C-alpha positions as CSV (number, residue, x, y, z in Angstrom):
1,M,0.0,0.0,0.0
2,N,1.1,3.6,-0.7
3,F,0.4,5.8,2.3
4,N,0.9,9.5,2.1
5,I,2.3,10.2,5.5
6,I,3.2,13.9,5.4
7,R,5.2,14.7,8.5
8,C,5.3,14.4,12.3
9,A,2.6,16.6,13.6
10,R,2.0,16.6,17.4
11,T,3.0,15.1,20.7
12,I,0.5,14.4,23.4
13,L,2.1,14.5,26.9
14,H,0.6,13.8,30.3
15,V,1.7,16.4,32.9
16,T,0.9,16.8,36.6
17,D,0.6,20.6,36.8
18,L,-0.8,22.6,33.9
19,E,0.1,25.9,35.4
20,A,3.7,24.9,35.9
21,S,3.8,23.6,32.4
22,R,2.3,26.9,31.1
23,K,5.0,28.9,32.9
24,F,7.7,26.7,31.3
25,Y,6.4,26.3,27.8
26,V,4.6,29.6,27.2
27,D,6.2,32.1,29.5
28,A,9.8,30.9,29.3
29,L,10.1,29.2,25.9
30,G,7.6,31.2,23.9
31,F,5.1,28.6,22.7
32,I,1.8,30.1,21.5
33,E,-1.1,29.0,23.7
34,T,-3.9,28.4,21.2
35,E,-6.4,27.3,23.7
36,S,-6.7,25.8,27.2
37,D,-9.1,24.5,29.8
38,A,-8.8,22.9,33.2
39,E,-7.5,19.6,31.7
40,H,-5.7,20.6,28.5
41,L,-3.1,23.1,27.2
42,Y,-2.9,23.4,23.4
43,L,0.4,24.8,22.2
44,R,1.9,25.6,18.8
45,G,4.9,27.4,17.2
46,L,4.8,30.8,15.5
47,E,5.1,29.3,12.0
48,E,2.3,26.7,12.5
49,H,-1.2,27.1,11.1
50,G,-2.5,23.9,12.7
51,H,-4.3,24.3,16.0
52,H,-1.5,22.7,18.0
53,S,1.6,20.6,17.8
54,L,2.0,20.0,21.5
55,L,-1.0,18.9,23.7
56,L,-0.4,18.8,27.4
57,K,-3.0,16.8,29.4
58,K,-3.4,17.0,33.2
59,A,-2.8,13.5,34.7
60,D,-1.6,11.9,37.9
61,K,1.7,10.8,36.4
62,P,3.8,12.0,33.4
63,A,3.6,9.9,30.3
64,V,3.4,10.0,26.5
65,E,-0.1,9.3,25.2
66,A,0.6,9.5,21.4
67,L,3.1,10.6,18.8
68,S,1.1,11.9,15.8
69,Y,1.7,12.1,12.1
70,K,-0.4,14.1,9.6
71,V,-1.5,12.2,6.5
72,S,-2.9,13.5,3.3
73,S,-6.5,12.3,3.4
74,E,-9.1,10.2,5.1
75,A,-8.4,7.5,2.5
76,D,-4.9,7.2,3.9
77,L,-6.4,6.6,7.3
78,E,-8.5,3.7,5.9
79,M,-5.5,2.2,4.2
80,L,-3.4,2.4,7.3
81,S,-6.2,0.8,9.3
82,E,-6.5,-2.1,6.9
83,F,-2.7,-2.5,6.8
84,F,-2.2,-2.6,10.5
85,T,-5.3,-4.8,11.1
86,N,-4.1,-7.3,8.6
87,K,-0.7,-7.4,10.2
88,G,-2.3,-8.1,13.6
89,Y,-1.4,-4.8,15.3
90,K,-3.5,-3.3,18.0
91,I,-5.5,-0.3,16.6
92,R,-8.0,2.2,18.0
93,W,-10.2,4.7,16.1
94,M,-10.7,8.1,17.6
95,E,-13.8,9.4,15.9
96,E,-14.3,13.0,14.8
97,G,-15.3,15.1,17.8
98,V,-13.6,13.0,20.4
99,Q,-10.4,15.0,20.3
100,H,-10.7,18.8,20.2
101,A,-9.5,20.5,17.0
102,I,-8.6,17.1,15.4
103,G,-10.6,15.1,12.9
104,R,-11.0,11.4,12.9
105,A,-7.7,9.7,13.9
106,L,-6.3,6.2,14.0
107,R,-4.0,5.1,16.8
108,I,-1.8,2.0,16.6
109,Q,0.8,0.4,18.8
110,D,3.7,0.1,16.4
111,L,6.4,-2.6,16.0
112,S,8.4,-1.3,18.9
113,G,5.4,-0.7,21.2
114,L,5.2,3.1,20.6
115,P,1.7,4.7,20.6
116,I,1.4,6.2,17.1
117,E,-1.5,8.3,15.8
118,F,-2.4,9.3,12.3
119,F,-4.9,12.1,11.4
120,A,-5.8,14.1,8.2
121,K,-7.7,17.1,9.6
122,I,-6.8,19.7,12.1
123,E,-8.4,23.0,12.8
124,I,-6.7,25.9,11.0
125,V,-5.6,29.0,13.1
126,E,-3.7,32.2,12.4
127,R,-0.1,31.8,11.4
128,L,2.0,34.1,13.5
129,I,5.4,34.0,11.8
130,Q,5.4,37.7,11.2
131,R,3.9,38.7,14.5
132,Y,7.4,39.6,15.8
133,D,5.8,41.4,18.7
134,L,4.8,38.0,20.0
135,Y,8.3,36.5,19.8
136,K,9.7,35.6,23.2
137,G,11.8,32.9,24.8
138,A,13.2,30.5,22.1
139,H,10.9,31.9,19.4
140,I,9.5,28.3,18.8
141,Q,8.6,27.9,15.1
142,R,7.3,24.4,14.6
143,I,7.5,20.8,15.6
144,D,10.3,18.9,13.8
145,H,10.8,15.3,15.0
146,F,10.4,12.6,17.6
147,N,13.3,10.6,19.0
148,C,12.5,7.2,20.4
149,M,14.4,4.6,22.4
150,V,13.6,1.1,21.2
151,Q,14.8,-2.4,21.9
152,D,15.5,-3.2,18.2
153,V,16.6,-0.3,16.1
154,E,17.2,-2.4,13.0
155,A,13.7,-3.8,13.1
156,A,12.1,-0.4,13.5
157,Y,14.3,0.9,10.7
158,Q,13.3,-1.8,8.3
159,F,9.6,-1.6,9.2
160,Y,9.3,2.2,8.8
161,I,11.2,2.2,5.5
162,Q,9.8,-0.9,3.9
163,E,6.2,-0.8,5.1
164,L,5.5,2.9,5.8
165,G,7.6,4.6,3.1
166,F,10.0,6.5,5.3
167,A,13.6,7.3,4.0
168,C,16.8,7.3,5.9
169,S,19.0,10.4,6.1
170,E,21.7,9.2,8.5
171,Y,22.5,6.2,10.6
172,T,25.0,4.8,13.1
173,A,26.5,1.4,12.5
174,A,29.0,-1.0,14.2
175,A,31.7,-2.8,12.4
176,D,29.3,-5.7,11.7
177,E,26.9,-3.1,10.1
178,K,24.3,-3.6,12.7
179,I,22.3,-0.4,12.9
180,W,22.4,1.2,16.4
181,A,20.5,4.4,15.6
182,A,18.7,5.8,12.5
183,W,17.2,9.1,11.4
184,L,14.1,8.6,9.2
185,H,12.0,11.2,7.3
186,R,8.9,11.8,5.4
187,K,9.2,15.6,5.0
188,Q,12.2,16.9,3.1
189,S,14.5,17.4,6.1
190,V,16.8,15.1,8.2
191,H,14.1,13.4,10.2
192,D,10.6,13.1,11.4
193,V,11.6,10.3,13.7
194,A,14.8,8.9,15.1
195,F,15.3,5.5,16.7
196,M,18.0,5.0,19.4
197,N,19.3,1.8,20.9
198,G,18.2,1.8,24.5
199,E,15.6,0.7,27.1
200,G,12.3,1.0,25.3
201,P,9.8,1.7,24.1
202,R,10.2,5.2,25.5
203,L,10.1,8.8,24.0
204,H,13.6,10.3,24.4
205,H,12.5,13.8,23.2
206,T,10.4,15.9,20.9
207,G,12.4,18.3,18.7
208,F,11.2,21.8,17.9
209,W,12.6,23.9,15.1
210,L,14.0,27.4,15.7
211,S,14.7,30.0,13.0
212,E,18.4,30.6,14.1
213,P,21.1,29.5,16.5
214,M,20.8,32.8,18.5
215,A,17.3,31.9,19.4
216,I,18.8,29.0,21.4
217,I,21.3,31.3,23.1
218,H,18.5,33.8,24.0
219,A,16.4,30.9,25.3
220,C,19.3,30.0,27.7
221,D,19.4,33.5,29.0
222,V,15.6,33.6,29.5
223,L,15.5,30.2,31.2
224,A,18.3,31.2,33.6
225,S,16.7,34.5,34.4
226,M,13.4,32.8,35.2
227,G,15.0,30.2,37.5
228,Y,15.1,27.3,34.9
229,G,18.9,27.0,34.7
230,G,18.6,23.5,36.1
231,S,16.3,22.5,33.3
232,I,19.1,22.8,30.8
233,E,20.3,19.2,30.4
234,R,22.7,19.3,27.5
235,G,24.2,22.0,25.2
236,P,24.2,24.3,23.5
237,G,26.3,22.4,21.0
238,R,26.3,21.0,17.5
239,H,25.6,17.4,16.5
240,G,27.7,15.7,13.8
241,L,24.6,13.7,13.0
242,S,22.1,16.0,11.3
243,N,24.5,19.0,11.7
244,A,22.0,20.5,14.1
245,F,22.7,23.2,16.6
246,F,20.9,21.9,19.7
247,L,19.8,22.5,23.3
248,Y,18.1,19.8,25.4
249,L,15.7,20.7,28.2
250,R,13.7,18.9,30.8
251,D,10.2,20.3,31.5
252,P,8.7,20.4,35.1
253,D,7.6,16.7,34.7
254,G,10.9,15.5,33.3
255,H,9.8,15.3,29.7
256,R,12.7,16.1,27.4
257,I,12.5,18.5,24.5
258,E,15.2,19.6,22.0
259,L,15.5,23.1,20.6
260,Y,16.8,22.5,17.1
261,N,18.3,24.4,14.2
262,G,20.7,23.9,11.3
263,D,19.9,20.6,9.5
264,Y,19.6,20.3,5.7
265,L,17.4,19.2,2.8
266,T,17.0,15.6,1.9
267,S,14.7,16.0,-1.1
268,D,16.9,14.9,-4.0
269,P,16.1,11.4,-5.2
270,D,19.8,10.6,-5.4
271,F,20.4,11.5,-1.8
272,K,22.4,8.8,-0.1
273,P,22.2,8.2,3.7
274,V,25.2,9.2,5.8
275,R,26.8,6.4,7.7
276,W,28.5,7.2,11.1
277,D,30.7,4.7,12.9
278,I,29.5,3.9,16.4
279,N,32.9,4.8,17.8
280,D,33.1,8.2,16.2
281,P,32.5,10.7,19.0
282,R,31.7,13.5,16.5
283,R,28.4,12.0,15.6
284,Q,27.0,12.9,19.1
285,T,28.9,16.1,19.7
286,F,30.6,17.8,16.8
287,W,31.5,20.4,19.4
288,G,30.3,21.1,22.9
289,H,30.3,19.3,26.2
290,A,29.7,15.5,26.4
291,A,26.2,14.4,27.2
292,P,25.5,13.5,30.9
293,D,24.5,10.0,31.8
294,C,20.8,11.0,32.3
295,W,20.6,11.9,28.6
296,F,21.4,8.3,27.8
297,N,19.4,6.6,30.6
298,E,16.3,8.7,31.2
299,A,13.2,9.0,28.9
300,S,9.4,9.3,29.0
301,A,7.2,6.3,29.5
302,V,4.6,5.6,26.8
303,L,1.0,4.3,27.2
304,D,-1.1,1.5,25.7
305,I,-3.5,3.0,23.2
306,V,-6.4,1.0,24.5
307,T,-5.9,0.6,28.3
308,G,-4.0,3.8,28.9
309,E,-1.5,1.8,31.1
310,K,2.2,2.2,30.9
311,I,3.9,-0.1,28.4
312,A,6.5,-2.3,30.0
313,T,10.1,-1.6,28.7
314,G,13.0,-3.9,28.0
315,M,16.7,-3.6,27.2
316,P,18.0,-3.6,23.7
317,K,18.3,-6.9,21.8
318,L,21.8,-6.1,20.7
319,E,24.7,-6.6,23.1
320,Q,25.1,-4.0,25.7
321,R,27.7,-1.3,25.3
322,K,28.9,1.5,27.6
323,P,26.7,4.6,27.4
324,E,29.3,6.7,25.7
325,T,29.2,4.4,22.7
326,I,25.4,4.7,22.2
327,I,23.5,7.6,20.7
């Protein structure tokens, strides 16, 4: 089947205190608050015309409810439903009107156990890219990618490429050519999703695109001035993989986000994936401080699409290596 999956589109996170989340995401980082109520906070970037790309839902414990992709049409949803049903995957339909601002949506538990959602329709709102009077914090522009820790990167890599039509931009391999990490895309940039070797399934981070590196520097100043200096986990720095200028943050519930700028186009049909050796330290940090242990070991729990319970995690199927050799 030929599915027209367009791009990563939104993350749904469970948080324990919406007001604390608002202070962090809206007041400090500069997300646009599209709408909110006592249980939900709908956020977007300045460039985005969709109602939201980050949905924060009040809950007793932090967790990841869904990682969402936008598809071209309702027909794509039907084809995806047929495909996953025939393959024996767990699916759940979210009918139109069940989720605010989102049309009919299909949720599946993917090969790795990640809760994935597909939708075609989202409410259109005002695009604020030239409302420079509203720019504050990191000047968040748009959602860019998900990064997920999974037990079997090679299996996830093969499934997303061969079955769902993703393409690979960059990957990390060992001497035996086993894939330890992979950056896959549907839109014409480095990635919509990355898979990392680690305890999974878990969400390592959601990446948000910024217009320039100085927006990251300014965000650091704002975060420190507002008492969020301790929320800066890693960076600023530059990755070898993707060439991205980056900053990793932890929100009040421990969810990790990346502020991201500086990758490149992957649209040419003759583009060839970039291979990085697992022992090349430049792939993680082209320049900047080494990542702390928590960056390798900690990530957000994901939920079952039907029961809402936390999915049990397991260690990678490949042999274990020291954290500094894993990305």
